[in-house]
C-alpha positions as CSV (number, residue, x, y, z in Angstrom):
1,M,-50.5,39.3,23.0
2,T,-49.8,38.3,26.4
3,V,-46.2,38.7,28.1
4,A,-46.1,34.6,28.2
5,G,-46.9,34.8,24.4
6,L,-44.1,37.4,23.8
7,N,-41.7,35.3,25.7
8,V,-42.5,32.1,23.7
9,M,-41.9,34.1,20.4
10,S,-38.7,35.6,21.8
11,I,-37.4,32.0,22.6
12,L,-38.5,30.4,19.2
13,S,-36.7,33.6,17.3
14,E,-33.6,32.8,19.2
15,Q,-33.7,29.0,18.6
16,L,-34.3,29.7,14.9
17,K,-31.4,32.2,14.7
18,L,-29.2,29.1,16.3
19,K,-30.4,26.8,13.9
20,Q,-30.0,29.3,11.0
21,L,-26.3,29.8,12.1
22,E,-25.7,26.0,12.0
23,L,-27.3,25.8,8.5
24,D,-25.1,28.9,7.3
25,T,-22.2,26.9,8.8
26,L,-22.8,23.6,7.0
27,L,-23.4,25.8,3.6
28,D,-20.0,27.3,4.2
29,I,-18.4,24.0,4.5
30,T,-20.4,22.4,1.7
31,I,-19.2,25.8,-0.5
32,A,-15.5,25.1,0.6
33,I,-16.0,21.4,-0.5
34,N,-17.3,22.0,-3.7
35,S,-14.6,24.6,-4.6
36,N,-12.2,22.1,-4.0
37,E,-10.3,23.8,-0.9
38,P,-7.8,21.7,-0.1
39,A,-7.7,19.9,3.4
40,A,-5.8,22.5,5.3
41,V,-8.6,25.2,4.7
42,L,-11.3,22.6,5.6
43,Y,-9.7,22.0,8.9
44,E,-9.6,25.6,9.4
45,I,-13.3,26.1,8.8
46,F,-13.9,22.9,11.3
47,S,-11.9,24.6,14.0
48,N,-13.4,27.8,13.9
49,T,-17.0,26.2,13.9
50,I,-16.1,24.2,16.9
51,I,-14.4,27.0,19.1
52,R,-17.3,29.4,18.3
53,Q,-20.4,27.6,18.0
54,L,-19.8,24.7,20.7
55,H,-17.9,27.2,23.1
56,V,-15.5,24.4,24.2
57,E,-12.5,24.7,26.4
58,R,-10.3,22.8,24.3
59,F,-10.7,20.1,21.5
60,M,-8.4,17.8,19.5
61,L,-9.4,16.0,16.0
62,L,-7.2,12.9,15.3
63,A,-7.4,11.8,11.7
64,F,-5.9,9.2,9.8
65,D,-3.9,9.5,6.4
66,M,-1.3,6.6,6.3
67,E,-1.1,7.0,10.0
68,W,-2.7,8.8,13.0
69,S,-2.0,12.5,13.6
70,V,-3.4,15.9,15.1
71,A,-5.6,17.3,12.1
72,A,-6.6,20.2,14.3
73,E,-6.6,21.3,17.9
74,H,-7.5,24.3,20.5
75,N,-5.9,24.3,23.9
76,V,-4.2,21.0,24.0
77,A,-1.3,20.4,26.2
78,D,1.5,17.8,25.3
79,L,-0.1,15.6,27.8
80,E,-3.1,15.0,25.5
81,M,-0.9,14.8,22.6
82,E,0.4,11.4,23.7
83,I,-2.9,9.6,23.4
84,D,-2.7,6.4,21.5
85,V,-5.5,6.1,19.0
86,E,-5.6,2.4,18.5
87,H,-5.1,1.5,22.3
88,D,-7.1,4.5,23.7
89,L,-9.7,5.3,21.2
90,M,-10.2,2.4,18.8
91,P,-12.9,0.9,21.2
92,F,-15.2,3.7,21.0
93,H,-17.6,3.1,18.4
94,D,-20.4,5.8,19.3
95,I,-20.5,9.0,20.9
96,T,-19.5,8.6,24.6
97,M,-19.3,10.7,27.7
98,L,-15.9,10.1,28.9
99,Q,-16.7,11.2,32.3
100,E,-19.3,8.6,33.0
101,L,-16.3,6.0,32.7
102,N,-14.7,5.3,36.0
103,A,-11.1,5.0,34.8
104,F,-8.8,6.0,32.1
105,N,-6.0,4.0,30.4
106,N,-4.4,7.4,29.5
107,K,-4.2,10.6,31.5
108,G,-4.6,12.7,28.3
109,L,-8.0,11.3,27.7
110,S,-9.2,12.6,31.1
111,S,-8.7,16.2,29.7
112,F,-11.8,15.8,27.7
113,D,-15.7,15.0,28.4
114,I,-16.6,13.6,25.0
115,V,-15.3,11.3,22.3
116,I,-17.1,11.4,18.7
117,P,-15.7,8.5,16.3
118,V,-16.2,9.0,12.6
119,Y,-16.5,6.0,10.4
120,H,-16.8,5.4,6.8
121,K,-17.6,2.2,5.3
122,E,-16.4,0.6,8.8
123,Q,-13.2,2.4,8.4
124,A,-12.4,4.7,11.4
125,L,-11.5,8.3,9.8
126,A,-11.3,10.4,12.9
127,Y,-11.6,11.0,16.5
128,L,-13.0,14.3,18.0
129,L,-12.2,15.0,21.6
130,L,-13.7,17.7,23.3
131,T,-14.6,19.5,26.6
132,E,-18.4,19.7,27.2
133,P,-20.0,22.5,25.1
134,R,-21.1,25.5,26.9
135,V,-24.9,25.6,26.5
136,D,-27.5,28.3,27.5
137,S,-31.4,28.0,28.3
138,L,-32.4,28.3,24.6
139,D,-30.5,25.0,23.8
140,D,-29.3,21.7,25.3
141,I,-26.1,19.7,24.9
142,S,-27.3,17.1,22.9
143,N,-28.0,19.5,20.1
144,K,-24.5,20.8,20.3
145,I,-22.8,16.9,20.3
146,K,-25.2,16.1,17.3
147,F,-24.0,19.5,15.5
148,A,-20.5,18.8,16.2
149,K,-20.8,15.0,15.0
150,T,-22.6,16.3,11.9
151,V,-19.7,19.0,11.0
152,T,-17.2,16.3,11.9
153,N,-18.6,13.6,9.6
154,I,-18.8,16.3,6.6
155,V,-15.4,17.4,6.9
156,M,-13.7,14.1,7.4
157,V,-15.9,12.1,4.6
158,A,-15.0,15.0,2.1
159,I,-11.1,14.9,3.1
160,E,-11.1,11.2,2.8
161,N,-13.0,11.4,-0.7
162,K,-10.7,13.8,-1.8
163,R,-7.7,11.8,-0.6
164,L,-9.0,8.6,-2.4
165,F,-9.6,10.6,-5.6
166,N,-6.0,12.3,-5.6
167,R,-4.6,8.6,-5.2
168,E,-6.8,7.3,-8.1
169,K,-5.3,10.2,-10.3
170,R,-1.7,9.4,-9.1
171,Q,-2.3,5.7,-9.8
172,E,-3.7,6.5,-13.2
173,A,-0.7,8.8,-13.9
174,M,1.7,6.3,-12.9
175,Q,-0.2,3.4,-15.0
176,R,-0.1,5.8,-18.1
177,E,3.9,6.3,-17.6
178,L,4.4,2.5,-16.7
179,E,2.6,2.0,-20.1
180,L,4.6,4.6,-22.0
181,A,7.9,3.3,-20.4
182,A,7.3,-0.4,-21.6
183,Q,6.5,0.7,-25.1
184,V,10.0,2.5,-25.0
185,Q,11.3,-0.5,-23.2
186,S,10.3,-2.9,-26.2
187,M,12.0,-0.6,-28.7
188,L,15.0,-1.5,-27.0
189,I,14.9,-5.2,-27.9
190,P,16.2,-6.4,-31.1
191,D,13.4,-7.6,-33.5
192,K,15.2,-10.8,-34.4
193,L,18.1,-12.6,-32.6
194,P,20.7,-14.7,-34.7
195,K,21.0,-18.0,-35.1
196,N,23.4,-19.3,-37.7
197,D,26.9,-21.3,-37.9
198,N,28.9,-18.3,-36.3
199,V,26.6,-17.3,-33.4
200,E,23.4,-18.1,-31.7
201,L,21.7,-15.8,-29.1
202,D,18.8,-15.7,-26.8
203,A,17.7,-13.2,-24.5
204,L,15.5,-13.3,-21.1
205,Y,13.6,-10.4,-19.6
206,L,11.7,-10.1,-16.5
207,P,10.3,-6.8,-15.7
208,H,10.0,-5.1,-12.3
209,I,6.8,-3.3,-11.6
210,N,8.4,0.0,-12.3
211,V,9.9,-0.3,-15.7
212,G,13.6,0.5,-15.9
213,G,16.3,1.1,-18.6
214,D,17.4,-2.3,-19.2
215,Y,18.9,-2.6,-22.6
216,Y,20.5,-5.2,-25.0
217,D,21.5,-5.3,-28.4
218,F,22.9,-7.3,-31.3
219,M,24.0,-6.1,-34.8
220,Y,26.2,-7.2,-37.7
221,L,28.7,-4.4,-38.6
222,N,29.9,-6.3,-42.0
223,E,30.0,-9.8,-43.2
224,E,32.8,-10.6,-40.7
225,E,32.0,-8.6,-37.7
226,F,29.2,-8.2,-35.2
227,F,28.7,-6.4,-32.1
228,F,26.6,-7.1,-29.1
229,C,26.2,-5.2,-25.6
230,I,24.0,-5.3,-22.6
231,A,23.4,-2.2,-20.5
232,D,21.5,-0.6,-17.4
233,I,20.8,3.1,-16.4
234,S,20.3,4.2,-13.0
235,G,16.5,5.0,-12.1
236,K,13.4,3.8,-13.3
237,G,10.1,4.9,-15.2
238,I,9.6,6.7,-18.6
239,G,12.6,9.0,-18.0
240,A,15.3,6.2,-17.7
241,A,13.6,4.3,-20.6
242,L,14.1,7.5,-23.1
243,L,17.5,8.1,-21.8
244,M,18.4,4.6,-22.9
245,A,16.5,4.9,-25.9
246,N,18.9,7.7,-26.8
247,F,21.9,5.9,-25.7
248,Q,20.9,3.1,-28.1
249,G,20.9,5.2,-31.0
250,Q,24.1,6.9,-30.0
251,L,25.9,3.5,-29.7
252,R,24.6,2.1,-32.6
253,E,26.2,5.3,-34.7
254,L,29.2,5.2,-32.9
255,V,30.0,1.2,-33.5
256,K,29.8,1.7,-37.0
257,K,32.6,4.3,-37.1
258,N,36.2,3.4,-37.9
259,H,37.6,4.7,-34.3
260,P,41.5,4.4,-34.1
261,T,41.4,3.2,-30.7
262,I,38.9,1.7,-28.4
263,D,39.6,4.7,-25.9
264,E,38.7,7.2,-28.4
265,F,35.4,5.3,-29.1
266,I,34.2,4.9,-25.3
267,Q,35.4,8.7,-24.4
268,E,33.0,9.8,-27.1
269,L,30.6,7.4,-26.0
270,N,30.9,8.8,-22.2
271,T,30.5,12.4,-23.6
272,G,27.2,11.9,-25.1
273,V,25.8,10.1,-21.9
274,L,27.2,12.9,-19.6
275,H,25.4,15.6,-22.1
276,N,22.4,13.7,-22.2
277,T,22.0,13.0,-18.5
278,R,23.7,15.9,-17.1
279,G,25.5,13.9,-14.6
280,E,22.1,13.3,-12.8
281,K,22.2,9.4,-14.1
282,F,24.7,6.9,-15.3
283,I,24.9,4.0,-17.3
284,T,26.7,0.5,-17.0
285,M,27.4,-1.5,-20.2
286,F,29.4,-4.2,-21.7
287,L,30.1,-4.4,-25.1
288,G,31.7,-7.1,-27.3
289,K,32.9,-7.2,-31.0
290,Y,33.8,-10.3,-32.4
291,N,35.5,-10.9,-35.9
292,T,34.3,-14.2,-37.4
293,Q,37.8,-14.5,-39.6
294,T,40.3,-13.6,-36.8
295,R,38.1,-15.2,-34.0
296,I,38.8,-12.7,-31.8
297,L,36.6,-11.3,-29.2
298,K,37.3,-7.6,-28.2
299,Y,35.3,-6.1,-25.5
300,I,34.9,-3.3,-23.0
301,N,33.1,-3.4,-19.7
302,A,32.3,-0.1,-18.5
303,G,31.3,-0.7,-14.7
304,H,28.8,-3.5,-15.9
305,N,28.5,-6.9,-13.9
306,P,31.1,-9.0,-15.5
307,P,29.6,-11.3,-17.9
308,V,30.6,-15.0,-17.5
309,L,32.2,-16.8,-20.4
310,A,32.5,-20.6,-20.3
311,T,34.2,-23.1,-22.6
312,K,35.0,-26.8,-21.9
313,K,38.4,-25.6,-20.4
314,G,36.7,-23.5,-17.6
315,L,35.0,-20.1,-16.6
316,R,36.3,-16.4,-16.7
317,M,34.7,-13.2,-16.0
318,L,34.8,-10.4,-18.7
319,D,35.8,-7.4,-16.5
320,S,38.3,-5.3,-18.6
321,G,37.2,-2.0,-19.3
322,C,36.6,1.5,-17.6
323,T,34.3,3.0,-14.9
324,I,30.8,3.8,-15.5
325,L,29.3,6.1,-18.1
326,G,28.0,9.7,-17.5
327,M,29.8,10.7,-14.4
328,F,32.9,12.0,-15.4
329,E,34.0,14.4,-18.2
330,R,36.8,12.0,-19.1
331,L,37.1,8.4,-18.2
332,P,40.5,8.1,-16.2
333,S,41.4,4.6,-17.6
334,V,40.4,2.5,-20.3
335,R,41.5,-0.8,-20.8
336,M,40.0,-3.3,-23.7
337,G,39.7,-7.1,-23.1
338,Q,40.8,-9.4,-25.9
339,V,39.8,-13.2,-26.1
340,P,40.6,-15.7,-28.7
341,I,37.7,-17.9,-29.6
342,V,38.8,-21.8,-30.1
343,D,36.2,-23.9,-28.8
344,D,32.6,-23.4,-28.5
345,T,32.1,-20.4,-26.3
346,T,28.9,-19.5,-24.1
347,I,28.8,-15.8,-22.7
348,L,26.1,-14.9,-20.5
349,C,25.7,-11.2,-19.7
350,Y,23.1,-10.1,-17.2
351,T,22.0,-6.8,-15.4
352,D,22.3,-6.3,-11.6
353,G,18.9,-7.5,-11.0
354,L,19.7,-11.0,-11.3
355,T,22.4,-10.6,-8.7
356,D,20.5,-8.4,-6.6
357,L,17.7,-11.0,-6.2
358,E,17.2,-12.2,-2.6
359,S,15.8,-15.5,-1.4
360,D,13.5,-15.8,1.6
361,D,16.6,-16.3,3.8
362,G,18.2,-12.9,2.7
363,E,20.7,-14.5,0.1
364,T,21.7,-13.1,-3.2
365,F,21.5,-14.9,-6.3
366,S,25.2,-15.5,-6.8
367,T,28.0,-15.4,-9.6
368,D,28.9,-19.0,-8.7
369,T,25.2,-19.9,-9.3
370,I,25.3,-18.7,-12.9
371,G,28.7,-20.2,-13.5
372,N,27.5,-23.4,-12.4
373,L,24.4,-23.4,-14.5
374,L,26.7,-22.4,-17.5
375,A,29.5,-25.2,-16.9
376,A,26.4,-28.0,-16.6
377,N,24.9,-27.0,-19.9
378,L,27.8,-26.1,-22.3
379,K,26.2,-28.4,-24.9
380,E,22.7,-27.0,-24.4
381,P,21.0,-24.6,-26.8
382,V,21.2,-21.0,-25.4
383,E,17.6,-21.1,-25.0
384,E,17.3,-24.1,-22.9
385,I,20.2,-22.4,-20.6
386,N,17.8,-19.1,-20.3
387,R,14.9,-21.6,-19.6
388,K,16.8,-23.1,-16.8
389,L,17.9,-20.0,-15.6
390,A,14.4,-18.4,-15.4
391,A,13.2,-21.7,-13.6
392,G,16.0,-21.3,-11.1
393,I,15.1,-17.5,-10.5
394,M,11.5,-18.4,-9.8
395,R,12.7,-21.0,-7.3
396,F,15.1,-18.9,-5.8
397,R,13.0,-15.8,-5.2
398,N,9.8,-18.0,-4.1
399,E,7.2,-15.2,-3.0
400,N,9.4,-12.6,-3.2
401,G,9.2,-9.7,-5.9
402,F,11.6,-8.4,-8.1
403,G,13.5,-5.6,-6.8
404,D,14.8,-4.6,-10.3
405,D,14.5,-5.8,-13.8
406,I,16.3,-8.9,-14.7
407,T,17.6,-8.9,-18.2
408,V,19.7,-11.8,-19.5
409,M,21.5,-12.1,-22.7
410,T,23.2,-15.4,-23.6
411,L,25.5,-15.8,-26.4
412,R,27.0,-18.7,-28.2
413,I,30.0,-18.1,-30.6
414,K,30.9,-21.3,-32.5
415,G,34.2,-22.8,-32.3
416,R,36.6,-24.2,-34.9
417,T,35.6,-27.6,-34.6
418,N,32.0,-26.6,-35.9
């Protein structure tokens, strides 16, 4: 074989080694992807590849994950870090030799020679900025740039797919939790609401996207007495719903007991809440107990939004009671409320999702609005009052969503004249 032939064979052999090195690198990246390595490991492999095989002086990879940030870099100064992706890089859709441009809008951009954009389904995933790769007689710069683009595309698409997969898993887990929380929530609602000569009741529940722990209840204690309540727990999701389900069971057991005083009853209830929540959550509650013979309504408000009581004589807020449940070992002060029922009496109980509701103008749904609705509909059935309230809520919020669950329980106790 001639000397010229030997030289050609040597060149081909060296070029083959370079291609084999590139293939080995792509294989390493593929193995890392198939092994489900975290993004940090993929970025590290990417950085080593760009530095060792392209022999660049500096590079910076800007990637999008909720926001644009530097995912990997080498020898990049603070000035280059100030590049604004949307302003400086979004105009680039293809590989561009920056030095061929006449001017730069950003001085940091002038520190690089090449920009390689990475798109996936028309969505910009990343921009690789780098100085010109060092090449020898066996290679050329176009091959180096193509290799850089290939590596960047493989790594960024893999990371994007991983991110989308993880997001889908989180959404599925969240959906399962919401479904379970909704099932628990449904158990907090009485199967049948009363409508008889003594009392009629109707309820309204407008759920937030994240199911919370709103709870309302009604139960006859004996032939002469019944209790009703509404409660809300801090927090959302299955945890809040399960805690409220536990509270429901505890409350129903306690109201059946003959406690000497209201103070003893509410202190025992508070102790149970504190034990179950470990002081990490709290519950607000309004509880009413009515005797059809004495016609006395006794109630206690534990830090809850005061229900509005309406008769033909006017309105009053039912605010006597104590502080929230589950935050103190012993409630500092307890004061029972008591109201004699003479005329037809309508009581509208609600959770704070109602008064926290905001209009487009930032105004909140006020207690005055609730009171005016009751005063104007004293003779209407409780179902009609709730229907009008629901319609008013929808008009008020317009396109705004619910910031919290909204639960309303409207109760009418019949007066002596019936």
